[in-house]
C-alpha positions in Angstrom: 16.9 -3.0 -10.4 14.1 -5.5 -11.2 11.7 -4.3 -13.9 8.0 -4.7 -13.1 5.7 -4.9 -16.1 2.2 -3.3 -16.4 0.9 -6.9 -16.7 2.3 -7.7 -13.3 0.8 -4.5 -11.7 -2.6 -5.5 -13.2 -2.3 -9.0 -11.7 -1.4 -7.6 -8.3 -4.4 -5.2 -8.4 -6.7 -8.2 -8.7 -6.0 -9.3 -5.1 -6.7 -7.7 -1.8 -3.8 -6.6 0.4 -4.1 -9.4 3.0 -3.7 -12.0 0.2 -0.6 -10.2 -1.1 0.8 -10.2 2.5 0.1 -13.9 2.8 1.8 -14.7 -0.4 4.9 -12.6 0.4 5.3 -14.7 3.5 5.7 -17.8 1.4 8.9 -16.4 -0.1 10.6 -16.0 3.3 12.5 -12.9 2.2 11.6 -10.8 5.3 10.2 -11.4 8.8 6.5 -11.7 8.9 6.1 -8.7 11.1 7.8 -6.2 8.8 7.1 -4.5 5.5 3.5 -3.4 6.1 2.1 -0.2 7.7 0.6 -0.2 11.2 -2.9 0.6 12.2 -2.3 4.4 12.3 -2.6 4.4 8.5 -6.3 3.9 7.5 -8.1 4.0 4.2 -10.3 7.1 3.9 -12.3 5.5 1.1 -12.5 1.8 2.0 -14.9 1.0 -0.9 -12.2 1.7 -3.5 -10.4 -1.1 -5.3 -6.7 -1.9 -4.4 -4.0 0.5 -5.5 -0.6 -0.6 -6.8 2.2 1.7 -7.6 5.6 3.1 -6.8 6.5 5.4 -3.9 7.0 9.1 -4.6 8.1 10.1 -1.1 8.1 13.5 0.6 8.2 15.1 4.0 5.6 17.6 5.2 5.1 20.3 7.8 2.2 22.6 8.7 2.6 23.9 12.2 4.9 26.8 11.3 5.8 28.5 7.9 9.1 27.7 6.2 11.9 30.1 6.8 11.9 31.2 3.2 10.4 30.4 -0.2 7.0 29.4 -1.5 5.2 27.1 0.8 4.5 24.8 -2.2 7.8 25.2 -3.9 8.4 21.4 -3.9 4.9 20.6 -5.1 5.7 21.2 -8.8 9.1 19.4 -8.5 7.4 16.4 -6.8 5.1 15.9 -9.8 8.0 16.4 -12.3 9.8 13.5 -10.6 7.0 11.1 -11.2 8.7 10.3 -14.4 11.7 8.8 -12.5 9.5 6.1 -11.1 9.2 2.6 -12.5 5.4 3.0 -13.0 2.4 4.9 -11.6 3.1 7.0 -8.5 1.7 6.5 -5.0 2.6 9.7 -3.1 3.9 8.9 0.4 4.2 11.7 2.9 5.8 11.6 6.3 4.3 14.4 8.4 7.1 15.7 10.6 4.7 17.4 13.0 3.6 15.0 15.7 0.7 15.1 16.3 -0.3 16.4 12.8 -1.0 20.1 13.0 -3.1 20.3 9.8 -4.1 18.3 6.7 -1.4 17.1 4.3 -3.6 16.6 1.4 -6.9 17.8 0.0 -8.9 18.2 -3.3 -6.3 20.3 -5.2 -3.3 18.1 -4.4 -5.2 14.9 -5.1 -6.6 16.2 -8.3 -3.1 17.3 -9.4 -1.6 13.9 -8.5 -4.2 12.0 -10.3 -4.0 14.2 -13.4 -0.2 13.4 -13.6 -0.8 9.7 -13.3 -0.6 8.9 -9.6 -2.9 6.2 -8.3 -3.1 7.0 -4.6 -1.6 8.9 -1.7 -0.6 7.9 1.8 0.2 10.3 4.7 1.2 9.8 8.3 -0.6 13.1 8.8 -4.2 14.1 8.0 -6.5 14.5 5.0 -9.3 16.8 4.2 -11.9 17.6 1.5 -13.1 14.1 1.7 -16.4 14.6 -0.2 -14.6 16.2 -3.1 -11.7 13.7 -3.2 -14.0 10.7 -3.0 -15.5 11.9 -6.3 -12.1 11.5 -7.9 -12.0 7.7 -7.2 -8.5 8.3 -5.8 -7.4 6.2 -2.9 -6.2 8.2 0.2 -4.7 6.7 3.3 -4.2 8.9 6.4 -3.7 9.0 10.1 -6.7 11.2 10.6 -8.8 14.1 9.3 -8.2 17.8 9.7 -10.2 20.8 8.3 -7.2 23.2 7.8 -3.9 23.2 5.8 -2.1 25.4 8.3 1.3 26.5 7.1 1.6 23.7 4.6 5.0 23.1 3.0 7.0 20.2 1.7 10.6 20.4 2.9 12.0 17.3 1.1 11.1 15.1 -1.9 12.4 11.7 -2.9 13.9 10.8 0.4 13.4 7.8 2.7 10.4 8.4 4.9 8.9 6.7 8.0 5.2 6.1 7.6 3.0 3.6 9.5 6.0 2.2 11.3 8.1 1.3 8.3 10.7 3.0 6.1 9.5 3.7 2.6 12.1 4.5 -0.1 11.5 6.2 -3.4 10.3 3.8 -6.0 9.3 1.1 -3.5 6.4 -1.0 -4.8 3.3 -0.5 -2.7 -0.1 -2.3 -2.5 -3.0 -0.9 -0.5 -6.7 -1.4 0.1 -9.3 -1.1 2.8 -7.3 -3.5 4.9 -4.1 -1.5 5.0 -0.9 -0.9 3.1 2.1 -3.2 2.4 5.3 -2.9 0.4 6.2 -5.7 -2.0 9.9 -6.7 -2.5 10.5 -5.9 -6.1 12.6 -9.0 -6.7 9.6 -11.2 -6.1 6.8 -9.0 -7.4 6.1 -10.9 -10.6 6.2 -14.3 -8.8 3.8 -12.9 -6.1 1.4 -12.0 -8.8 1.6 -15.4 -10.4 1.4 -17.4 -7.2 -1.5 -15.5 -5.7 -4.2 -17.4 -7.5 -2.8 -20.7 -6.3 -2.7 -19.4 -2.7 -6.4 -18.3 -3.0 -7.2 -21.8 -4.3 -5.5 -23.4 -1.3 -7.5 -21.2 1.1 -10.6 -22.0 -0.8 -10.2 -25.7 0.2 -11.4 -24.7 3.7 -13.9 -22.1 2.7 -15.7 -24.2 0.1 -15.6 -27.2 2.3 -17.3 -25.4 5.1 -19.9 -23.9 2.9 -20.7 -27.3 1.4 -20.7 -29.2 4.7 -24.1 -30.7 5.4 -23.3 -31.8 8.9 -20.3 -30.0 10.4 -18.0 -32.2 12.4 -14.6 -31.5 14.0 -13.0 -34.3 12.0 -14.2 -32.7 8.7 -12.7 -29.4 9.7 -9.4 -31.1 10.6 -9.3 -32.7 7.2 -10.0 -29.5 5.4 -7.3 -27.6 7.3 -4.8 -30.4 6.7 -5.5 -30.3 2.9 -5.2 -26.5 2.8 -2.1 -26.5 4.8 -0.5 -29.1 2.5 -1.3 -27.1 -0.6 0.2 -23.9 1.0 3.3 -25.8 2.1 3.8 -27.1 -1.4 3.7 -23.5 -2.6 6.1 -22.4 0.0 8.6 -25.1 -0.8 8.5 -24.0 -4.5 9.0 -20.3 -4.0 10.8 -19.9 -0.6 14.2 -18.2 -0.9 15.1 -19.9 2.3 15.1 -23.2 0.4 17.8 -22.0 -2.0 
């Protein structure tokens, strides 16, 4: 399995998630309409910086109690298994109740996760305790908000989960910010981090040209777009796996 360095993670955190998605497309390793979560998954704290980490997956139920055992019996085991990941954890819950019956996460769980090194949490269910969790500077992504935890329990940990329309596997690399959440194929992660500044520069050809334009003309826009497109195409030809 590809090793991803702390330096690479830091580079990835420097860019917003849309830029990361755009750069992934250049590599042509997956269809453009896959790998990112759909609009059901929304940032609870859109002002926070991007999060980058590795999926610690779990399933969740709250509509009815478990048949036996402590409702949080998997909670401790979940934290213990953070050490199996390739880097900082992002907890990813699939809420098996549809629609969600109660909140998956709140202040105590988020405080615990952060204490043990996690950098964010995503759930296809609901969140609560938003004022308290916001003070933690801990990114939370959820389908909605709910005031209760119901019969909260975690049936499974470290299993493939379906969240936001995609399958997330344990240890998948994830990038998320106010714009949404995407996975990053591990085999191209370091190159994505290195190429991102060049992609931003290619887009800046249009943005800077428009800002500096004294008298806007359709021809000038056409020229800017052509120059930007050429720079992006040059990048694509260099990194695309379809070219190899």
